[in-house]
N, C-alpha and C positions, 0 to 999 in steps of 0.2 A: 543442560543447566543454567539458565540467564543469567547472568548474575552482575554485577556493578559495584565499584569500589566503594567503601564506609569511607567518607571523612576522615582523615589523618591517617590513612591506610600505609605503613612504609615498608620497605625491604622486599624479599620474593612475589609474596602475594601482588605487592604493589606492583611492580614489574608487569607481571603474570597480566593483568587485568588491563595495564597501559598498551601490551604488546598485543591483548587481542582487539582491544580497540582501532590497533594502528593495520592489521591482517582486513578489520570488517573495512575500513577507510578505504581501503586498497583493495579490497575486492568491489567494492560498490565503485570506484574507479577502471576498474580493468571491465565491470558490463558495463558500463556507458562506454567505452573505446569500443571496446571490440564484441560484445552483444555476449549473450547467456554461454553459447558453444565456445568461446574463448576463454572462459573461466574457469580452464580447467585448474586440478590441484595442483600441478606443476608450473602452472603461468602465475599464480598465486603465491605459492610457496616463492619464487623466484623475485616478485614486486617484492617483496618483503624479504629478502635474503635470509630464507629458511630452507630446510630440506624439504619433503613432502611428508616424509613421518614427524615432522619440527614442527610443522604448522600443522598439521592434526592431531598434534599431541594436546592442544590447546582449548582442541573442543571435545575429541573424543574420537569422532565420526565424520565422513563427508556432509552424510545427511543433515549432521548436527550444524556442523559449516554453515550449510547453507540456509538452515532456518534461521542462524544467528544474522548472517547477512540482510534475509527480509528484515528481521524484528529491527535491527537497525537502522535500514533504507526509513521503516514504520516513524521510529524515534526520531531521526532526523527531519521528517514530514510533521512531525506532530510540532516539533519546537518553529515549526513557521506560521503554527495556527493557534488562536486564540478563542478556545468555542466559548469564554466569559464576555468578550465583545458583543455588546449590545446592537452590531447590526450583522453580526456572523448566520444567523438563520434566515437572511435576506441577502446572502451571498456565498451560500454554499454550494449552489449547483454551480458558482463562476468559480466556486475552487476547486469544483468535481471536474469541469471542464476543462481546467489549466491541467488537471490529473493525465485528461486524454490527451492534450497537448504533448505531454512531457513522455506520455507511454509510447506515442509516438514518434515523436524523436531520439527516443532510446528502446527499443525495442525486447533488449536483454533484460530493461527492470519487470515487463510485461510478462515474459517469457520465466525468468526467476520467483515473479509470484503463483504466474499459474502451475508451473512446476512442483514447489514446493504443496503448494495448495490442493494438486491433485496426489500426489505420493502421502498425504498427511490425511488421507481417509479413513486408513486402515485404525482401528481405532488405540492401536498398539506403540502406531509409529511415534517415533520420538517428539514432532512438532505438532501433535493431535490435538494435544490441550489449547498452546500457545494459536493453531488457524481458528481455533472452533472460537476463542475468545476475542480473536481479531474481527471474525464475523460478528459477533455479537456485539462488540464496540462498535464499530463501526455504525451498525444497524443503530443505536442507542446515540450515537451522533444527530441520524437523520430525522428520528423519532421526537426527539427533543427539538430538533431545529422547526417540527411540523408543530409541535405541540404548545412554543413559544409563539407561531405567529398564530395559531387557532385560538389562545388568548387571549392574543390583542386585539381583534377581529381581521385580521388579514389573509385568511384561510379558510374554506370551507370548513366549518364544526365537522360536516359527516364524513368526510375523509378520515380514511382510517392508517394512524401513522405507523404503527406496525406491516401492515399489508403493505403502504408506499416504500417502506425503508428496505425491505425485502427486495420487492420489484426492483427498486432503483441497482441494489448492489447484483442481483441474478442479473441483470440486464449488461450491467456494467461487467462483469465477467464474464458473460456468455459472447458480447461484443468485441472484448477482444480475441477470444478465443475464434470466432469468423474470422473477426480482422489478419492474424497470424496466418490462417489458409489464404486469404483473399482483401488484400493490402487497399484494392480499390473502396472498400466499404467506408464510407464515413463515418465513423464512429461519434464522431460532434453532436453531427446532423441526426445523428440515430437519438442519441439521447439526450438533446433538445426537444427531440419531436418526442418523447418518453415525458418529459415533464409538462409541454403542456396536453398530453393526454389525460393525464393525471391530475390536471390541475392543481402543480404545485409550482407555476409559473412566479407564487409572490417570494419564492429562495434563490430566483436568479434575477440580476439586473438586465436591463433591456440591451445592453449589449451580447447578452449572452446569447440570445436568440439570431446574431448574425449568420450563421452558417443555414444552411439552406441542404435539406433531404437531396443528396443524389441520386 
């Protein structure tokens, strides 16, 4: 269960919330430094001074722990983005490419995302609803950006926002998987190629197209 502390919360419950946050932030640091494979339950427990059982007590299971780590990563990323910014739609691709660069620099984050996403395909998996909503939320951000540009005449009105949003995210996921097997693949260059092919260059600054497909 994903939960947040209410304002003014005191006592053991508030301490539990704080400890969960400490564990999740420590886990993200471990994954960045040591990769997904280095983020064992024992390693994460050691990082926050708990036993393995003590760590899992805050989440219920290892699967729940890693789903929460991914959610925490998303929350931190969302804190850095203001989708109400008038310029957001015109720089969405730039933000996507920044995420590509961050994933390449820290493959553990990509491994975490792909692992949780893959395992959560089973309808009864505890993270299934979270991942479904995560996909829907990301697609909606792209759809809304396209609609905003179409409404101001900066993007072709014939472009299907829902189709493009699905294709962009499918390509992002697929290229990450391919890169895991062959790190010579230039994910950034292929994503910029896709942007051109889909006719959505209005969602990117000129600087976003500096990379060339290798």
